[in-house]
C-alpha positions as CSV (number, residue, x, y, z in Angstrom):
1,X,-79.8,-80.5,-37.2
2,X,-78.0,-82.7,-35.5
3,X,-78.6,-86.9,-34.7
4,X,-77.8,-88.5,-32.1
5,X,-74.7,-89.3,-31.7
6,X,-73.1,-86.0,-33.5
7,X,-70.9,-84.6,-31.5
8,X,-70.1,-80.6,-31.4
9,X,-67.1,-79.3,-30.3
10,X,-67.3,-77.2,-27.7
11,X,-66.0,-73.7,-27.8
12,X,-64.3,-71.2,-25.7
13,X,-67.6,-68.6,-25.7
14,X,-69.8,-72.1,-25.1
15,X,-67.6,-72.3,-21.8
16,X,-68.2,-68.6,-20.7
17,X,-71.7,-69.2,-20.3
18,X,-71.2,-72.0,-18.6
19,X,-69.1,-70.7,-16.4
20,X,-71.5,-67.7,-15.9
21,X,-74.1,-69.6,-15.7
22,X,-72.5,-71.5,-12.8
23,X,-71.7,-67.9,-11.4
24,X,-75.2,-67.5,-11.1
25,X,-76.6,-70.2,-9.9
26,X,-74.6,-70.1,-6.9
27,X,-74.2,-66.3,-6.3
28,X,-77.7,-65.1,-4.5
29,X,-77.7,-61.8,-5.1
30,X,-78.7,-63.0,-8.9
31,X,-80.9,-65.4,-8.1
32,X,-83.3,-63.1,-7.9
33,X,-84.4,-59.4,-8.8
34,X,-85.3,-57.1,-6.6
35,X,-89.1,-55.3,-7.8
36,X,-87.8,-51.7,-7.3
37,X,-86.5,-52.6,-10.9
38,X,-89.4,-52.6,-12.6
39,X,-90.8,-49.8,-11.2
40,X,-90.5,-46.2,-13.2
41,X,-87.4,-44.7,-13.2
42,X,-86.2,-42.0,-10.4
43,X,-83.7,-38.9,-11.1
44,X,-80.0,-39.9,-11.6
45,X,-78.1,-40.0,-8.1
46,X,-74.9,-39.9,-9.8
47,X,-74.5,-38.5,-13.6
48,X,-71.6,-39.6,-15.4
49,X,-69.7,-37.7,-18.5
50,X,-67.4,-40.9,-20.1
51,X,-65.7,-41.4,-23.4
52,X,-63.3,-43.0,-25.6
53,X,-61.1,-43.1,-28.1
54,X,-58.1,-45.3,-30.0
55,X,-55.5,-44.3,-27.3
56,X,-57.7,-44.6,-23.9
57,X,-61.0,-44.3,-21.6
58,X,-61.9,-41.5,-19.4
59,X,-64.6,-41.0,-16.8
60,X,-65.8,-37.9,-15.0
61,X,-68.3,-37.2,-12.5
62,X,-69.0,-34.1,-12.2
63,X,-71.3,-34.4,-8.2
64,X,-68.2,-36.0,-7.1
65,X,-65.0,-34.1,-8.6
66,X,-63.8,-36.8,-9.5
67,X,-62.6,-38.4,-12.9
68,X,-60.5,-41.1,-14.1
69,X,-58.2,-41.9,-17.1
70,X,-56.9,-45.2,-18.3
71,X,-54.1,-45.2,-21.0
72,X,-54.6,-48.3,-23.4
73,X,-51.5,-50.6,-23.4
74,X,-49.5,-51.1,-26.5
75,X,-51.6,-54.7,-26.5
76,X,-54.9,-52.8,-26.6
77,X,-53.2,-50.5,-29.2
78,X,-52.3,-53.1,-31.4
79,X,-56.4,-54.5,-31.8
80,X,-57.1,-51.2,-32.3
81,X,-55.3,-50.6,-35.1
82,X,-55.9,-54.3,-36.3
83,X,-59.3,-53.8,-36.2
84,X,-59.3,-50.4,-38.4
85,X,-57.5,-52.7,-40.7
86,X,-60.3,-55.2,-41.0
87,X,-59.7,-57.6,-38.6
88,X,-63.3,-58.6,-37.2
89,X,-62.0,-58.6,-32.9
90,X,-64.5,-56.2,-31.8
91,X,-62.5,-54.2,-30.4
92,X,-64.5,-51.5,-32.3
93,X,-65.6,-48.0,-30.9
94,X,-68.9,-49.3,-29.6
95,X,-67.1,-51.5,-27.4
96,X,-64.5,-49.3,-26.4
97,X,-67.5,-47.2,-25.4
98,X,-69.0,-49.2,-23.3
99,X,-65.7,-50.8,-21.6
100,X,-65.6,-47.0,-20.7
101,X,-68.6,-47.6,-18.2
102,X,-67.4,-50.9,-17.1
103,X,-64.7,-48.3,-15.9
104,X,-66.4,-46.5,-14.2
105,X,-68.4,-48.6,-12.0
106,X,-65.1,-50.5,-11.7
107,X,-63.7,-47.5,-9.6
108,X,-66.3,-45.6,-8.2
109,X,-68.7,-49.0,-8.1
110,X,-68.4,-49.1,-3.4
111,X,-69.0,-45.7,-3.3
112,X,-71.7,-45.7,-5.0
113,X,-72.8,-48.8,-3.3
114,X,-72.7,-46.8,0.4
115,X,-74.6,-43.9,-1.0
116,X,-77.3,-45.6,-2.0
117,X,-80.7,-44.1,-0.7
118,X,-82.7,-45.3,2.8
119,X,-85.6,-48.0,1.5
120,X,-84.0,-50.8,-0.7
121,X,-84.1,-48.4,-3.8
122,X,-81.1,-48.9,-5.4
123,X,-78.8,-46.2,-6.4
124,X,-79.3,-45.0,-9.9
125,X,-76.4,-44.2,-11.9
126,X,-77.4,-42.7,-15.4
127,X,-74.3,-42.6,-18.4
128,X,-73.7,-40.2,-21.2
129,X,-72.1,-41.3,-24.0
130,X,-71.7,-40.6,-27.5
131,X,-72.3,-43.6,-29.4
132,X,-76.1,-44.8,-29.7
133,X,-74.5,-48.6,-29.9
134,X,-73.4,-48.2,-26.4
135,X,-76.3,-46.6,-25.3
136,X,-78.4,-49.4,-26.8
137,X,-76.1,-51.8,-25.3
138,X,-76.3,-50.5,-22.2
139,X,-79.9,-50.6,-21.4
140,X,-80.6,-53.5,-23.0
141,X,-77.7,-55.2,-21.4
142,X,-77.7,-57.6,-24.6
143,X,-75.2,-57.2,-28.1
144,X,-73.1,-59.7,-30.4
145,X,-69.6,-58.2,-30.4
146,X,-68.2,-60.9,-28.0
147,X,-65.9,-58.7,-26.3
148,X,-69.6,-56.7,-25.2
149,X,-71.2,-59.6,-23.9
150,X,-68.6,-60.1,-21.4
151,X,-68.6,-56.4,-20.4
152,X,-72.3,-56.4,-20.2
153,X,-72.2,-59.9,-18.1
154,X,-69.4,-58.0,-15.3
155,X,-72.4,-54.4,-15.6
156,X,-75.1,-57.5,-14.4
157,X,-72.6,-58.8,-11.9
158,X,-71.9,-55.2,-10.0
159,X,-75.7,-53.9,-11.2
160,X,-76.7,-56.7,-7.8
161,X,-73.2,-56.8,-6.1
162,X,-74.0,-53.3,-5.4
163,X,-77.6,-52.7,-6.1
164,X,-77.2,-50.3,-8.2
165,X,-78.9,-49.0,-11.3
166,X,-77.8,-47.8,-14.3
167,X,-79.7,-45.8,-17.8
168,X,-77.9,-44.5,-20.8
169,X,-78.5,-41.7,-22.8
170,X,-76.7,-40.2,-26.6
171,X,-75.6,-36.5,-26.1
172,X,-73.5,-35.4,-30.0
173,X,-69.6,-36.2,-29.5
174,X,-68.1,-33.5,-29.2
175,X,-64.2,-31.9,-29.2
176,X,-61.7,-30.9,-27.3
177,X,-63.2,-28.4,-24.2
178,X,-66.7,-29.6,-24.4
179,X,-67.6,-27.2,-27.0
180,X,-69.6,-28.8,-30.6
181,X,-67.0,-29.3,-33.6
182,X,-68.0,-28.0,-37.2
183,X,-68.5,-31.3,-38.4
184,X,-70.9,-31.3,-35.6
185,X,-72.6,-28.6,-36.6
186,X,-72.9,-29.6,-39.8
187,X,-74.3,-32.4,-39.2
188,X,-76.6,-31.1,-37.1
189,X,-77.7,-28.7,-40.1
190,X,-77.8,-30.7,-43.0
191,X,-80.1,-33.8,-40.5
192,X,-82.5,-30.5,-39.5
193,X,-82.9,-29.7,-43.5
194,X,-83.7,-32.8,-44.9
195,X,-86.8,-32.0,-45.5
196,X,-88.5,-29.6,-48.2
197,X,-88.2,-25.9,-47.1
198,X,-92.7,-25.7,-46.6
199,X,-91.8,-28.7,-43.8
200,X,-88.2,-26.7,-42.4
201,X,-90.3,-23.8,-41.6
202,X,-93.1,-25.7,-40.2
203,X,-91.0,-27.3,-37.7
204,X,-89.4,-24.2,-37.1
205,X,-92.6,-22.6,-35.8
206,X,-93.6,-25.5,-33.8
207,X,-89.7,-25.8,-32.5
208,X,-89.9,-22.5,-31.0
209,X,-93.2,-22.6,-29.7
210,X,-91.7,-25.5,-27.3
211,X,-88.7,-23.1,-26.6
212,X,-91.0,-20.4,-25.9
213,X,-92.9,-22.8,-23.5
214,X,-90.1,-24.4,-21.4
215,X,-88.6,-21.1,-21.1
216,X,-91.5,-19.4,-19.4
217,X,-92.0,-22.8,-17.0
218,X,-88.4,-22.7,-15.9
219,X,-87.3,-26.5,-17.8
220,X,-84.8,-27.6,-20.0
221,X,-85.7,-27.2,-24.0
222,X,-83.2,-30.0,-24.6
223,X,-83.6,-32.8,-21.7
224,X,-80.5,-33.5,-20.9
225,X,-79.7,-35.4,-18.3
226,X,-83.5,-35.4,-17.6
227,X,-85.0,-38.8,-16.6
228,X,-87.6,-40.3,-18.6
229,X,-90.6,-39.9,-16.4
230,X,-89.8,-36.1,-15.8
231,X,-89.0,-36.1,-19.9
232,X,-92.8,-37.9,-19.9
233,X,-94.8,-34.9,-17.5
234,X,-93.2,-32.2,-19.2
235,X,-94.3,-32.9,-22.3
236,X,-97.8,-33.8,-21.1
237,X,-98.3,-30.2,-19.6
238,X,-96.7,-28.9,-22.6
239,X,-99.6,-30.5,-24.7
240,X,-102.5,-29.9,-22.4
241,X,-101.7,-26.0,-22.5
242,X,-101.8,-26.5,-26.1
243,X,-105.2,-28.0,-25.8
244,X,-106.4,-25.5,-23.3
245,X,-104.6,-22.6,-24.9
246,X,-103.9,-23.3,-28.6
247,X,-99.8,-22.4,-27.8
248,X,-100.8,-18.9,-28.5
249,X,-103.4,-18.9,-30.7
250,X,-106.1,-18.0,-27.3
251,X,-108.2,-20.9,-28.4
252,X,-108.5,-24.8,-27.8
253,X,-107.1,-26.4,-31.0
254,X,-107.5,-29.8,-32.5
255,X,-105.6,-33.0,-31.7
256,X,-104.4,-33.5,-34.7
257,X,-102.8,-29.8,-34.8
258,X,-101.0,-30.7,-31.6
259,X,-99.1,-33.7,-33.1
260,X,-98.4,-31.7,-36.0
261,X,-96.7,-29.0,-32.9
262,X,-95.0,-32.6,-31.2
263,X,-94.0,-34.2,-34.8
264,X,-91.8,-30.7,-35.0
265,X,-90.3,-30.8,-31.8
266,X,-88.8,-34.1,-32.8
267,X,-87.9,-33.7,-35.6
268,X,-84.9,-31.4,-34.2
269,X,-84.4,-33.6,-31.4
270,X,-83.5,-36.5,-33.5
271,X,-81.5,-34.3,-35.9
272,X,-79.6,-33.0,-32.4
273,X,-79.0,-36.0,-31.6
274,X,-81.7,-36.7,-28.5
275,X,-84.7,-38.1,-27.4
276,X,-87.9,-36.7,-27.7
277,X,-90.2,-39.7,-26.6
278,X,-93.8,-39.4,-28.3
279,X,-94.8,-42.7,-28.1
280,X,-94.8,-43.6,-24.6
281,X,-97.8,-44.8,-23.7
282,X,-99.0,-42.1,-21.1
283,X,-98.3,-39.1,-23.9
284,X,-100.4,-41.3,-27.2
285,X,-103.4,-41.9,-23.9
286,X,-103.5,-38.5,-23.3
287,X,-103.7,-37.6,-27.5
288,X,-105.5,-40.2,-27.8
289,X,-108.2,-38.1,-24.9
290,X,-107.6,-35.7,-26.3
291,X,-109.0,-36.6,-30.0
292,X,-111.9,-38.0,-28.2
293,X,-112.8,-34.2,-27.4
294,X,-112.6,-32.8,-30.5
295,X,-115.1,-30.7,-32.3
296,X,-116.5,-32.1,-35.6
297,X,-114.6,-30.6,-38.1
298,X,-117.5,-29.0,-40.9
299,X,-116.9,-29.8,-43.9
300,X,-117.8,-27.9,-47.4
301,X,-121.0,-28.2,-49.0
302,X,-120.0,-29.9,-52.3
303,X,-121.0,-27.9,-55.5
304,X,-124.9,-27.9,-56.2
305,X,-127.1,-28.1,-59.2
306,X,-128.4,-25.2,-59.2
307,X,-124.7,-23.4,-59.0
308,X,-123.6,-25.7,-61.4
309,X,-125.9,-24.5,-64.1
310,X,-125.3,-20.7,-63.3
311,X,-121.7,-21.1,-63.9
312,X,-122.6,-22.7,-67.0
313,X,-124.6,-19.9,-68.2
314,X,-122.5,-17.3,-67.4
315,X,-119.4,-18.8,-68.4
316,X,-117.4,-18.0,-71.7
317,X,-115.8,-21.2,-72.9
318,X,-114.3,-20.5,-76.2
319,X,-111.7,-19.0,-73.3
320,X,-109.0,-22.1,-71.8
321,X,-109.2,-20.9,-68.7
322,X,-113.3,-21.2,-68.2
323,X,-112.8,-24.2,-69.6
324,X,-110.6,-26.1,-67.6
325,X,-112.6,-23.9,-64.3
326,X,-115.6,-26.2,-66.0
327,X,-113.7,-29.8,-65.8
328,X,-112.9,-28.5,-62.2
329,X,-116.9,-27.4,-61.2
330,X,-118.0,-30.9,-62.8
331,X,-115.1,-33.0,-60.7
332,X,-116.7,-31.3,-58.0
333,X,-119.7,-32.2,-58.2
334,X,-119.7,-36.1,-59.4
335,X,-117.0,-36.8,-57.2
336,X,-118.0,-34.5,-53.5
């Protein structure tokens, strides 16, 4: 707590914050945000693959057939080595992955701005990153890493000045050539088998229902590069298919059975490093609406007094098995 006459030294980070606010106040494109940024994400106009290592950065724009690389300088490599030795300089792999996003925007931002669609909609650039922290920093534009905060400010500046729209999704790490390495296969296998064998079998049947349905509908089963709005629509169609046809059972099924199938699919998505947006409001409302149409489940009638008397007179209580059975019947009679 500060008293009235206490002095506080202005740190370098405070000066950076003040400089950033000065730029916000003196830049017209930062004084207001277009309402288009609050609409549902459209399909990406550009999907950018990127990666970072201890030696440099790279970014790939497959649609434009463009690729860029940046080798780290000797000073930057020394920062990486120092961080691995315990120095908290912020030059970690999470920061480097985010830096690759800024690297791509710095190189291609002007080209994307020139190709922006008519009608005022921002140009949607989707980054595919194999680092969950960098994905979260990019989507939320927030981080506690001081170095990442500088990059986030730059991305915010370019976002409004170039009239761009950024989003990011996580993809599993890949080895050279774009194929998963043995470690990725092992990690995915172990995550998938993190549940009991009986639960894994149930989830496997659910995943099979999803892949069969996706194949018949001609949609990607793993949602690689698919916008979130399209993902929600596909999941909604899958839910309605189960509600109407029971996922192949020939009749409608209850909402809790549909939810069990969805939970199984989400388990394998999570094990492979993908998102399966079951928590989206549209999906939750759809499941709630289906649950209101569920037919009441018929509960089995409890044990009657006549049945209890008939069992009592017909059982041989010298047999331990008969004694155990009589105990179960008594529990069913008094507790049901």
